[in-house]
N, C-alpha and C positions, 0 to 999 in steps of 0.2 A: 341689671338692667342697665347699660351704659351708652352714650352717644358712640354713635357707629355703629351697632350690633346690629346686624339685621332681622328683622320678625316679619310674623307672617298672623294676618290677620285673623281671629279665630271664628270670625263671623263667615268668611270668605276666603277665597283662593288668594288675594292679592299681597305681596311681601315687597316690604320698603325698608328703608336705612332710619332709625332711630337720629333725628338732627338737631334736639332740643327734648331736654327733662324742664317740663314748663311746672310743675309740682312733684307732692310725692304722688300724686295718684294719676296724673296725667302727660302724655309725652306725645311729642309732634314726630310726624313719620312722614318722610316722602316717599310716596307709590311709586317707585320705576323711577325717583330722579323726576318726574313730571310735574307733581302738584304735592305741599305736605298739607296735613288735617291733623287736627289735635287726636288724640284716642286714648283713652282710659289703659293703663297697664294691666288690668283684668281682661283686658280686651285683646290682647298680643301676647306673641311666645316668641321665646328667639331662637332664631333658628339654629341650629349646630351644624358646624364646620364637615362633623366628617357624614352628613345626611345625603350628599352626594356621591359617595363611596357608597354606603349604605344600601342604595335604591339604586344606585345605577346609573344619578342622573347627570346631565352635563350641565358646566356652565352655561352661563347666557352669551350667545357669539353675536357680534354684530358687525353685518357685511357695510359694502359703500352703501353712502345713503337711509342705512338705518339705523333707529333711534331709541332708545331707551324706553321701556312701555310698548310698543309696538313689533316687535320682535324677541318680546323674553319667553325664552324657553326652558326657565328651569327648573319648570314642575312637570317637565315632559319627560320620558326614555330618549335615548340617545342611542339607537344600534345601529349608527350607520360607522364607520371605522375611522376614526379619525388619526391622521398620520402622525408619528412621531417627529416630533424637533430633533434636527441634527445639528450637528456641532459647525456645521455653516452657518446656519441661519438663527444660531441660537445670541448671536452676539448683537444680530439687526433685528431681534425682537423688540415690540416697544410693549409697557403694560396692556393690559387690557380694562375693559372696565367691570369685570369680575378681579382681576388682579388689584386693580386698586383701591377696589370695596372692600376684600379681605386685609391689605393693610388699613384701613380706615378702624375695621373692628376690633384688631391684633392692640394689646393692650400695652401702657407706658412709652416714655418718648424714644423715639429711634428716628434716624436719618433715613430719607426716603430713597430707593436704590431700586435700581431696572431692573429685571429677571440677569439673573448671573453674578450682582454684588456692585456690581460699579456704576456708580453716579453718570446719566448719559448726560453730553456736553451740549451745551445749545446753540456752539457756535458765533458767539458773542464773543465782547472784548470782556476782560476779567474784570469782575462785579468789586466794586468799593468793599472795603471791610467795613463789618458793623454789625450791627442789630436789625431787626427787620420781621414785619408782619407782615406774612402773605397770604392772599388769597388766591388757592388753586383750585381751577376745574376740576371736581368729580365729575360733572354731567355739562353738557352746554350751558344749564339753566341752574348747577345746586354749585357754591362753593363750600371750601373746607379753610377755614382760618388757622395757619401756622404758625409757629414761630422758626425764625433762621438765626442762628448764630453763626456769620461769619468773619470771627476773630478766633486767637488763638486762647481764647479764657475761657473758666467754663462759666456758666450764669446760672446764679438761682432766679426763678422766675415766678409770678402769680398772674393768670389772666382770669379776668371778669369784664360784664357785659354792664351797660348803664342805660336804662329807656325813663321818657316823664314819666313814665307809671314807679318807677322803680328804680330808687337811685343806684344803687351797687348790688351785681351778683356776684359772686365768687363761682366759678367754672373751673377748676386746674390753676395747680404747682407742679412744679417739681425742677429737674437739674436740667441743663442743658449742654452737653459738651461742646469743644471746639469742631468749628465744621462741621457741625452737626445740626437738622430741624426734628421739630416735633412731630407728633401725629396731629392730625386736625382733632383742634382743641373746641370747634363749634363749629356750625352749617351753618352759610346763609344762603338764599334762595333771590335770584335776582326779579323775580317777579314782587317779592317786598321791599326793593330796596329804597322806599320811602318811608319806611316804618325799623328800619335795620337798629340795631341798638348800636353806641356808639363801647368800642373794646377800649379796656382801662388795665393796663400792662405796668408792672412794677418788677425791674430787672435789677439786680444786685450781682455784678461783676466779681470775680473767685480766680484767685492764683494761685495753685498749691505751693506752701514752699515760699510763697512773694512775698517783698518784703515793704507790701502797703497795701492799704485796706480801702476800700471805694466809697462813695457815696451812691445812692441810693436812686434808681432811674424811674420817675415814673411818668408815663406818659398813655395821655386819655387822645385815642384817633377817632376822629367823627369822617363820614364819608359824606361826601355831595358829589353831584353824578357832574358836573362843571370840571373835576379835578379827578376823582375817578375812575372814567377810562383811558384817561391819560396817561394814567400810572402803569398799564401792562408796559412790563420789560421782563427779560431774561432775569431768573430768581437765581442769586447763589446758593451751592450747595446743592439745590433740589436739583436743580439743571434742565427747569422748565417753565414756561412763559407763564406769568402770577400779575397780578395786581399788587404791584409791593408798595409797601410804606417802611421808612428809616426809623428807628423809633429811637436811639442817637446819635441823632443832630448834632448834638454839644456831648461830647466823650464822658464818661463817668470821672469825676478826678477824684485825686489819689488826697487821702485823710491823712497827713502828719500823724507819727507815734507821738508827739506831746501833746497834741491835741485829744487825742485817742483816754490819755493818761490824766488829762486834765480834767479837776474833780471841784465843782463849789463848797466850800465847804459848809455852808450854811446850809442850801440844799441835802448833805448828805446826811448832816445830824439830825437836821429837819426829818428825811427820812428813817433815821434811826429809831427815833423819839414815838413812844405808841399814843396812836389816835385821840387825843381829845385834852395831851400832857402838855401843858406848857414849857418845855424844854430849858430856858432860861433859868427860870424856880429849880429845878429838876436839879442841872447844874451844880445851882448855889449849895442847894443843898449836898449833893454828893461830897463836893470840896471842901465841906464847915463854914462855908462865908456863908451862911442861913440857920437860923436855929431850924433842929428836926420839929417838921411839921409836914402836913399833907401836902404834895404837891397842889399846885391851883391847878383847878381845872378851867379849861377856855370853854365857854358858853356855846354849846354847840348853834349851830344855826335852826332858825323854825324853821321846817318845813312847809315848801306853799302850799296851799288846803287843794285837791283834787277838784279837776273840773264835776261839776255833777254830771251822772250820765244820765241822757234825753234819750226819753222812750221812741221806740220807734211809730211810724202812723201805723194803724193797724191793718189796712190794706198796703202791702211795699210795692212799689212796681220795681221789678228788673227790667226792663227794658231800655235799650243802651238808649234812647233819644232821652227817658224820663231820670236817668241818673245823669248824662252830662246835656243836657239841653242845649250849651253854648259851644260845644266841641266841633272845630275846623276840619281837626288832620285826620284821614285816613286811616284806620286801623286795622289788621285782621283780623278773619275772624276770631283765631287765637286770643291775640291782646282784649277783643270785646269779653270775652265768654271768661278771661283769668278777669275782668272789672265786675263781673255781672256776679261770680263769682265771691269776690273779695265783699263786695256790698251786703250780698246774703248772712256772708259769717257775721260783718259785722250788724245787721238790723236782729241776725239770732242771738248773739250775745248782750245785743242793749234791750231786748223785749226778756231776757232770762231775769237780767239786771233789775230791772223793772217791779219784776213780778207782775209780768202782763199774763194774761189765762190763754190769750190765741193770737196767731197775727196769720193773714193770708199774704203769702208770698204770687204775685202775677207774674210769672215768668212767659208768657203764650206759647203758643204751638211751635213751629217752626219746625227742626227736626228731632225735636225732641233730647236732644244731647243736656242744654241746661235744665231739663227734669229730670233728669234720669241724673242728673251730677248730684241736683237738690235731695232729692229721696234716698241716692246714697249715702247724702251724709247726714240726715233726719233719722235712719235707722240705725245708725251708730251712737246716737247723742243718748245719753240714760236720761238726758230731762225733757226727755219729748213723753209726753201718753201716747198719743198717736198721731200721724196727718194721711190727708184722705183730700178726694178731687174737690174743690170747694167749690158750693154754689155751679150747677153745670149749666141753669139759665140763665146767670148773669156773663159769666168768663167761658165756659165751655170746659175745654180738658187746658184749659193756660191758666190754671192755679190753683193753689194747693194750700189746704186749712191745716195751720197747725197745731195742736193743743197742746201748751207747757204743764207741765206738773207745778 
């Protein structure tokens, strides 16, 4: 399962697009591009591209004033006669939402093109050359993060995200050809603008048979409301309006060949010498300037003592207000769930490490998502004797008692 795949919920008929891989078991899904929810991977199934042909299902169509989620008819049979496209109107056709989502689901980097293989023209002045980060509307509320290479050189790239809770998370890497764009590397929802991660991009220009190597470009792009909405303009290569940010305001400098060949002799010898051996004493013995004896061994630094593991409280409260009482920022439900699961995993590991016999996790009732995920992880842990709802007279069904081996 990848970002951009269309999936269907096993517990209902809703369909959506995978916009983010939260962890090995949890994904974020945009339902008809109207809102996003965290869903367990085992509760969704990828919709095959051939499904519409096999079951005679038509792709969603949207007329003037219609929006995704209000006339999504992809799951209904279409028995009406659909006019065939003619050569006269083929050149004027614009990508539909279904075609855009199909392009999102495709794998590998590719240039964004309109039907017929031609890049649509935005009717604006030619864009300046350079490397850009573009946020392109997949729907009125959903944006796809894309890299654009408007230069004559190939570019090797990596893309990741940075949040206050997680310093860095790598999401994509690849090679982008000249005058090309990538498929969407991530998705961002406008309703979550205040909690958007910062985009971290590394770019390395490369020219085949070129006469120079180039320095690596590192760019961290954050988003502020005061400048974000003013950045919308025609994007190069893809020929559509997008929120555009240039990544190479300062072009990558060429590295001189002599600088590449330069090497510090001391550093080279230190790298070649085995760890823990005095390089000077070893060289003296090999050249006959010192009596034959074992080379002096450099004393290894004493390892720092590890901090003692502190046992968690017997009743561990997983409510967000208890975990972060001083929190002032507004977080999405997905971010809060991730913080709660991290705290649960940390407390369970510390309880096992300190030989606790049992621990109670207070997770509350809510919609049951946190309780279900905790029970799923406990059922797979071989160090757990059993777990059950704890003291219904005190916690109701809002706590779980875990007995440890």
